[in-house]
N, C-alpha and C positions, 0 to 999 in steps of 0.2 A: 873702317870698323870701332877703332875704339872710341868714335866719339858717338857712334849708335849705340853701342853697350851701355855707355855712360847716359846718353839720354833717355834710357829702356829706363833702365834701372831709377833714375828719377823719377819717371813717368809710374813704373808699377806701380808703386804705395800708394798713387792719387787714383788709381783705376782699381783696385781691389776692390773686394767687398762679396756679398752677395750674389748666387747665378741671377741674374737676370727672368723675365719669364714674360709669354703674350698677355699685354690686358684684355678681360673679360666683360662683356657686357653684363651685370647683374640680372639683366630681366631675361627670364629664360625665352631661348629660340623661339618664335611660332613653330605647333607638329604643322605636318605636311596632311592639305586636304585630305579627307579621305577618300580617294576612286568611288564613281557612281557606276554599281553592277547594274547593269540592263540584261535582262534573262529574255529572248522571242518561246512563244512555244514551248513552254514548259507544265510539267506536274508536279504540281506540292502536295505532300499528305502531312500528315501528323499523328504518331504512333499514341494507342492508350502502354500501360505499362504490361499487359499483358499478353503485347506484340500485334492485339489490332489492330486496327486503322480510326481515327475519329472521325476524319471527314479525306475526303482526295480531289484537287480541284485542277482544271487544267485551262491555262491560261495564254494570250495571245502575247500577255506583254507584262515582264515583273520584274520588280522594282526593290532593288532589295540597298533597308535602310538601317545599318547597324544601331546596337544598343547606345544608349548615353555613353559617356565617360566614365561619368561616375557610379554609374551598373555594376552588377558582382560579377563576379569572372562567369558565372554558370546560366545569369541573364541573354537570353538569343535577342537578335535583331530581328527586323518584322518586313512585309512584305507586302507591297501592296500592287495591286492587277487590275487589269482590265479585260475586258473582252474572256467573263465565266464563263466554265459549267463545271458541273461535277455533282458527287455524292456527298452527302450527312448518315454518318453510323451509327443507327440506333444498339442499346444493351446485346441483342440475340444478330448484329452485323447486317441488316438490313439495310438498303441504303433508300436513302432520302433525295433526291435530284435536285439539284438549285438553279439557277442559273443568272447573269447580273451581267450589267455592264462592268462597270467598276469594284473593287474588295481591298479591304485588307487584311494578313493574318501576323496574327501575334501572339507566334508559340510561347511563349513563357507566361501569361494568362492564360493559355488553351480558352482563345477568342477569335470569331472570326466577324467581320463586316462585312456587305453586302449592298453596292448602293446601284440606282437608279435601274426600273423597271426589273428590280427582282421578282424574279417567278421559282414555287419552289412546286414539287406534289410528291405525296403517298402515297403509293400505291395498297401502301397494307392499311390506311387511315382514311383512303377510300377520300382526300382529299386534294385540293387546289386551292396554292396563294399568290398572293401578287400586289407587293408593296413595292416603294421605292426608296425604303433602307431596310435591312434587315441586322437582327443582330443574333450569329449562334454563340451559348456557353456550354458547349458537349460534355464535362465534368458535371452540370448540376443538368443539360437532357429538354434547359431553356433555349426557346426561339421568342424575339421580340422585333414585332414589327411594326411600322409608324407609315403614316404616309397615303390617300388615297389606298387604303387596304381593303381587298375583296376575297374570300375562302367561297371557293365553290364546291360541292357535294361532285363528285364526278359521276356518281348514279343514281341519286335521289333527285337531280332535278334544281340543290338547294342551293345559297348563296345566302352569304352578310356582309356587309357592308358596313365599314368605320376605321377612324384616325390611327386608333392603336389597337394593336393585338397582344396576348401573351402565350404561349401553346408551351405547354410541361404533358413529354413526352412519358415522365417518369410517372407523372395521376395521368394521363391517358383524354387531358380536355383542354381547350383554350377559354381566351376570352378578348372581346372586341367593345369593345367602348368610342363615343372622341373625346377629345380634350375639350371641347365645348359638351358641359353636361346637360345643358340645355334643346339641344340637340339630338334627336335621337338615330341610334342604331336599325339603317333597314335592312331587313331582310328577305327571300322569297322561297318562299317550298311549292314547286309546282304553280299550282294554281291561286295560292296563296301570299297575303300582300300582310309586312308585319313588321313592328318597330315600337324599340326602348332605346331605356337609356344603358343598358347593358345586356349583348350574352353570354350564356353558358353555355358551351358545347362540349358535351362528356363523350367525346367520339368512342373510348375507351368501351365504359360503358352503357352504347347507342342512346342516348338521354339528350337534353336540351331544356336547360331555362335563360329566362327572361326575367327581367327584376328593372321596374320603375316606368309606369306612365306608357302598361305594357296595350301596343292597340293589334286588330287583327282583321283581315278584312277580304273574306270570301266574295270573289263580285258574280259569280255565277248561281249564290243559292242568295246572293244580296243580303249577308248576313254582315253586322258589324261587331266586336268581342273586344272589351277592356276591360282592363283589370292593375292590381301594383304587380304582381309575378304571373309568369305562365310556368308552366311544367308539361314535357308532351314526352314522350321514347322515340327512338328512331328505327325506324324510316314513320313521319306522322302519321299517326293514327289519330286518338285523341285527343284533344286539346285540355287542358285545364284553368279557367283564370281561376285566381286565387285571390283576396283584397278585393272587398268594394266590386269584384267584377257585375261585368252591365252587357247587356245582348238588345240588339238593336235588329229586326230585321223587316221588311215593307212587305214581304210575304205574305203574311194575314192583313186581312180588311184594315187599310190604315197602317201607320208606320206605327209596331209596336215595340213598348222598352221592357224588356228583360232586365230587375238585380237581384244580385244575392250575393252570401260571402264567398260564396266557388258555384262556378255555371260550368259542367261541362259538356261538351261538342264533339260529335266522333264526323272526324272527317266525308261531306257527300251525301251525309241523311241529314231530314228534315225534319229533328229534336235536337231540340236543348233540355239538361238537366241543373237545375237547381235548386241548390241547398241550403239553407241557411239566414234565414229573416229574407226571404225570398220575399218581392215584393213586385208583381207586374203591372203594367200602366200600359193604356188604350186611349191618348187622349180625343181620337174622334167622335169615343162615346160615351167620354169625362168617365169612362171604369177602372178604378183603383182595386187589386186583389192585394193580400197578402199573409204569408205562411210559412209552413216551414224546409217545404218542400214544393217543386215546381215543377211541372214538364209541360214544355211549348212545342206545337207539332206545326207546323205548316202548311203542310201538306192534306191534311182534316180538319184547319185553320182550327184550333181549338188548344185552351189552356187547362191546367188540373192542378191546382192548388189545393195543395192537405197539409195536417196538424197547424192548429192555432188558427185554421183557415178564415179571415172576415172579408168583407168587400163594400168596396163604397162605388159608391155610384152616384155626381151627380148633376140632379134633374136639371132640366133647364129652365 
């Protein structure tokens, strides 16, 4: 025992010193992956500050995606949805029904995206919208749509077709145009066929406006109208073509054309009214008549030009 004590005494000072601790890797340990959360047959809603709803969606499948790691503590994640049906709500809590194959909800941005055979229907505004992609910004009351956009009037038998739509529920209007400005937006209203570079539909004020290379064709009356701008009320009763307006009809003896700064036509009537720098031409008779005002009636086969009227007849 004495020998063990002497050995301990001799070795003790050599082994003394600070307490040893386990070595640590300076590289931080990798965080555990966030588990993926999947929900089936779920209903999602986002509320207004006053307690009303901004939107409500039902989805067959929803996948939750947490916010980025550098996000603020109050930032919410997003939800990616499949097989969607639901409603957007306006400021009066009236519902706009929606349906889509897929979509994403971003609550922190107050933004919804829908994709794949998107359908929107508003009974209040009497219209139905179809598109491939849609974005809803409830704070601004804006709806944006792209890809094979088609807007239908449910009762008035009208439609618009283009590449891109912007609908402002606050202003009560929507705009339809094509990505390629050289390709016209197509529209129809009952028996009328229309085309223009851009259509502005004021469904709140019940007016429609078309801008840029406007064309109107009425096959039943064999009438073609064109101009720089179209203005008309809804439902369409009278068309006003403004700016280098032109009308052609085969109902008069031979094809006749009427040019003016403005041409008005009450749909279904047999009369065209022309205002400002009026010029009537009938090539079959080598006849040209000009003046300030004009009235063409193809039922009575007559043309009346008034105000500084001049007639030109080319003799054979």
